C-alpha positions in Angstrom: 13.6 -2.8 27.5 17.4 -3.7 27.9 19.7 -0.9 29.9 21.3 1.7 27.9 24.7 -0.1 28.6 23.3 -3.1 26.2 22.3 -0.6 23.6 23.9 0.3 20.4 25.6 3.4 20.0 23.2 5.7 17.6 25.8 6.0 14.5 25.2 9.1 12.4 23.0 9.9 9.3 24.9 8.6 6.4 26.6 11.2 3.9 24.3 11.8 1.0 26.2 12.7 -2.5 24.5 15.2 -4.8 23.6 14.1 -8.0 21.4 14.9 -11.0 19.2 17.8 -8.7 18.5 15.2 -5.7 20.4 13.4 -3.0 21.7 10.2 -3.3 22.8 7.6 -1.4 25.7 5.6 -2.1 24.9 2.1 -1.4 21.9 2.5 -3.7 21.9 2.8 -7.9 20.2 5.6 -8.6 21.5 6.3 -11.6 20.2 3.2 -13.0 17.9 3.9 -15.4 16.5 0.3 -15.3 15.1 0.8 -11.9 11.4 0.4 -11.2 10.9 4.1 -9.9 9.3 2.9 -6.8 13.0 2.0 -6.0 14.6 4.7 -7.6 12.9 7.4 -5.4 12.3 5.7 -2.4 13.2 7.7 0.5 16.5 7.2 2.0 16.0 8.9 5.6 13.2 9.3 8.2 12.8 13.0 7.1 12.3 11.8 3.3 9.4 9.9 4.2 6.0 11.5 3.2 3.4 12.5 5.8 3.3 10.1 8.9 5.8 12.7 10.8 4.5 11.9 14.0 5.5 8.1 14.0 9.0 9.4 12.3 9.2 11.8 15.1 8.5 9.2 17.8 10.5 6.8 16.3 13.8 9.5 16.1 13.0 9.9 20.1 13.3 6.0 20.3 16.5 5.9 18.4 18.1 9.0 20.1 17.4 7.6 23.6 18.8 4.4 22.6 15.4 2.9 23.6 14.4 1.2 20.6 11.1 -1.1 21.0 9.7 -4.3 19.0 7.8 -2.5 16.3 4.7 -3.3 14.7 3.8 -1.5 11.6 0.5 -1.8 10.0 -1.5 -0.3 7.1 -2.8 -0.5 3.5 0.0 -1.1 0.7 1.9 1.7 -0.6 2.2 3.8 2.8 5.5 3.7 3.8 6.0 1.3 6.2 9.4 -1.0 4.6 10.9 2.5 3.5 10.4 3.8 7.2 12.1 1.1 9.2 15.1 0.9 5.9 15.5 4.4 6.8 15.2 3.7 10.5 18.1 1.4 9.9 20.4 3.7 7.8 19.8 6.1 10.9 21.1 3.2 13.5 23.8 1.3 11.4 24.9 3.9 8.7 25.7 2.9 5.1 26.6 -0.8 6.4 23.4 -1.2 7.4 22.7 -4.5 5.3 25.4 -6.1 7.7 23.1 -5.4 10.4 19.3 -6.3 9.5 17.4 -10.0 8.0 14.7 -8.6 5.8 12.3 -11.4 5.1 8.9 -11.9 3.4 6.5 -13.5 5.7 4.4 -14.4 2.5 6.8 -16.4 0.5 8.8 -18.1 3.9 5.6 -18.3 6.4 6.3 -21.6 7.8 7.7 -22.2 11.0 11.1 -23.7 9.7 11.9 -20.0 8.5 11.2 -19.1 12.7 13.5 -22.0 13.6 16.1 -22.0 11.1 16.6 -18.4 9.7 15.4 -15.8 12.3 17.0 -17.8 15.2 19.9 -18.1 14.2 20.4 -14.6 12.9 18.9 -14.1 16.6 21.4 -16.0 18.6 24.8 -14.1 17.0 25.5 -11.4 18.7 27.0 -8.5 16.5 30.5 -7.7 15.4 30.1 -4.8 18.1 30.7 -5.6 22.0 27.6 -4.3 22.5 24.4 -3.5 20.4 21.5 -5.1 18.8 20.8 -6.2 15.2 17.0 -5.9 13.0 14.9 -8.2 11.6 12.4 -6.7 9.6 9.5 -9.4 8.7 7.1 -8.0 5.6 3.9 -9.1 4.9 3.4 -10.9 8.7 -0.3 -11.3 8.3 0.7 -14.3 5.9 2.4 -16.2 8.6 1.0 -19.6 10.1 -0.3 -19.5 13.6 2.2 -22.0 14.0 5.1 -19.9 12.7 3.4 -17.0 14.9 3.7 -19.3 18.1 7.4 -20.2 17.6 8.2 -16.4 16.9 6.5 -15.0 19.8 9.4 -17.6 21.9 12.2 -16.1 20.0 11.3 -12.4 20.3 11.1 -13.0 24.0 14.4 -15.0 24.1 16.6 -12.6 22.1 15.8 -9.0 23.2 19.1 -8.3 24.0 20.7 -9.4 20.5 17.6 -8.6 17.8 15.1 -6.1 17.4 11.8 -6.9 15.1 9.7 -5.1 13.3 6.6 -6.6 11.7 4.9 -4.9 8.9 1.7 -6.4 8.1 -1.3 -5.1 6.1 -4.1 -6.7 8.4 -2.9 -6.4 12.0 -6.0 -8.5 13.1 -3.9 -11.4 11.5 -1.0 -11.1 13.8 -1.6 -13.2 17.3 -2.1 -11.0 20.3 0.9 -12.0 22.0 2.8 -10.8 19.2 1.1 -7.4 19.3 1.4 -7.1 23.1 5.4 -7.4 22.5 5.3 -4.2 20.0 5.0 -1.1 20.0 2.1 -0.5 17.3 2.0 2.3 14.3 -0.7 2.3 11.8 0.4 4.0 8.5 -2.8 5.6 7.0 -3.7 6.3 3.5 -1.7 8.9 2.1 -3.1 12.4 1.5 -3.4 13.0 -1.8 -1.5 16.1 -1.5 1.7 14.6 -0.6 1.1 12.0 -3.5 1.2 15.0 -5.8 4.3 16.2 -4.2 6.1 13.0 -5.1 4.5 12.5 -8.1 5.6 16.2 -9.6 9.2 15.6 -8.6 9.4 12.7 -10.7 7.7 13.6 -13.5 9.9 16.8 -13.3 12.8 14.4 -13.1 12.0 12.1 -15.6 10.2 14.3 -18.4 6.8 12.8 -18.3 4.7 14.3 -20.8 1.6 14.4 -18.1 -1.2 16.1 -18.7 -3.9 17.6 -16.0 -6.6 15.4 -16.8 -3.8 12.4 -16.3 -2.8 13.3 -12.8 -5.7 13.7 -11.6 -7.3 10.4 -12.9 -3.8 9.0 -11.4 -4.1 10.6 -8.1 -7.5 9.3 -7.4 -7.1 5.7 -8.6 -4.1 5.8 -6.2 -6.3 5.8 -3.1 -3.2 7.2 -1.0 -0.9 4.3 -2.3 2.5 5.9 -3.6 3.7 2.4 -4.8 0.4 2.1 -7.3 0.8 5.7 -8.4 4.9 5.6 -9.4 4.1 2.2 -10.6 1.1 3.0 -12.9 2.9 6.5 -13.8 6.2 4.6 -15.2 4.1 2.2 -17.2 2.0 5.2 -19.1 5.5 6.7 -19.4 6.4 3.7 -21.4 3.9 3.1 -23.2 2.1 6.2 -24.3 4.2 9.5 -25.7 1.6 11.5 -23.9 -0.1 10.2 -20.7 -3.7 11.5 -20.3 -6.8 10.4 -18.3 -7.7 7.9 -21.0 -4.3 6.3 -20.9 -4.1 6.1 -17.1 -7.6 4.1 -17.3 -6.3 2.0 -20.1 -2.9 1.1 -18.7 -4.9 0.5 -14.9 -7.6 -1.8 -16.9 -10.0 0.6 -14.6 -13.1 1.1 -16.7 -13.3 5.2 -17.8 -15.9 7.4 -16.1 -17.2 8.0 -19.4 -18.2 4.3 -19.6 -19.5 4.4 -16.1 -21.7 7.4 -17.0 -23.2 5.4 -20.1 -23.5 2.1 -18.1 -25.3 3.9 -15.0 -27.7 5.9 -17.5 -28.5 2.7 -19.3 -29.6 0.5 -16.2 -31.7 4.0 -15.0 -33.7 4.8 -18.3 -33.4 1.4 -20.4 -35.4 -1.8 -21.1 -34.1 -4.4 -18.9 -32.7 -6.6 -21.4 -31.1 -3.8 -24.2 -28.8 -2.6 -20.9 -27.9 -6.3 -19.6 -26.8 -6.9 -23.6 -25.2 -3.4 -23.4 -23.6 -4.2 -20.1 -22.2 -7.7 -20.9 -21.1 -6.2 -24.8 -18.9 -4.1 -23.0 -17.7 -6.1 -20.3 -16.5 -8.5 -23.1 -15.1 -6.0 -25.1 -12.8 -3.8 -22.8 -12.0 -6.8 -20.5 -13.7 -5.8 -17.3 -15.4 -7.1 -14.5 -18.7 -6.1 -12.7 -16.6 -5.5 -9.5 -14.5 -3.0 -11.5 -17.6 -1.1 -12.4 -19.1 -1.2 -8.9 -16.8 1.4 -7.3 -17.7 3.9 -10.2 -21.0 3.3 -10.2 -21.0 4.2 -6.3 -19.2 7.3 -7.1 -21.6 8.1 -10.0 -24.9 7.3 -8.7 -23.9 10.4 -5.5 -24.0 12.7 -8.3 -27.4 11.8 -9.9 -30.5 13.1 -9.5 -32.6 10.8 -7.1 -34.8 11.1 -3.7 -33.0 10.6 -0.8 -34.0 7.4 0.0 -33.6 5.9 -3.4 -30.3 6.9 -3.4 -30.1 5.0 0.1 -31.8 2.2 -1.3 -29.4 2.1 -4.4 -26.0 2.6 -2.5 -26.8 0.2 -0.5 -27.3 -2.1 -3.1 -24.4 -1.8 -4.7 -22.3 -2.4 -1.4 -24.2 -5.6 -1.1 -23.9 -6.7 -4.4 -20.1 -6.1 -4.4 -19.7 -8.2 -1.0 -21.5 -11.1 -2.6 -19.1 -10.7 -5.7 -15.9 -11.0 -3.2 -17.3 -14.2 -1.7 -17.8 -16.2 -5.0 -21.0 -15.3 -6.2 -22.3 -15.4 -10.2 -21.6 -12.4 -11.8 -24.4 -12.8 -14.3 -27.1 -13.4 -11.0 -25.5 -10.1 -9.6 -25.9 -8.0 -12.9 -29.7 -8.9 -13.3 -30.3 -8.3 -9.5 -28.5 -4.8 -9.9 -30.5 -3.9 -12.9 -34.0 -4.3 -11.1 -32.2 -2.6 -8.1 -31.9 0.6 -10.1 -35.4 -0.1 -11.5 -36.6 -0.3 -8.4 -34.8 3.3 -7.5 -36.2 4.8 -10.5 -39.8 3.7 -9.0 -38.8 5.0 -5.4 -37.4 8.1 -6.9 -40.7 8.8 -8.5 -42.8 8.4 -5.5 
């Protein structure tokens, strides 16, 4: 790490203006009605970040001591990784932070030429200040080629005086160990449902969304801790329907409705093989569902039905196996027949 004399002076937090009941950053068009809600309600400061207070608190201490290291953020989508580093940039550089950062999406620009040209060129130039460093943000870096990662490792070593890197990815195991060792790693876990609900309530109130209680429960369930997914689905339903309830949420996301899952599972348990097969095939065609869509719902529903423990374990294990086979390209027809056979075996096991 460079000495304190080589580091940038910490800038004051940008002044925010009041508007429409919420704080607004001047360089962001919060009043733009056409802006996606994910961007419109993106956190502005580190204090706005939902959850992850341990991570933001640690980074605040780095900034206060002028000792910001290279950062590696990893975890599921929609958990605040990009929002956090943009808030860090505002915290360090103030309202003009865009002039001091290079933000690249590595899934689009993933080859070695990007490292040699854009990244290296940006890293080589000193800031307009007499001292300080700039920030390079590499989003979806797990999509970078191995050659590009090897070149990036050298750039990180060579230009530490000028630049700090923030590498963002979903799967940390796809980042080269040599790069991981040069960064301070932070894992962003899925957001707690209660925190997603707080932000959803804020957006519902601000945008006057007619969201029913069962619709909210369905939205929070399907979001699975992904704030981006929750807000995108909410905005899509608000645009398409006057009232956003459970049915509208499931229709908008393309997920099978719980009542459909109940019908399918009960059919597999009680109906004759051929009848059940044709019923499920027809429902998949009419509703536009894939077998993989049905498995997650079936997995949850099986947990609630009356089966003996050993039969339930057998069935859950077969559901997981079927999901794995489908993810590797197995035939849906073959897997559906195998799944029907597993349900019949589970009924027999439960009867013993």
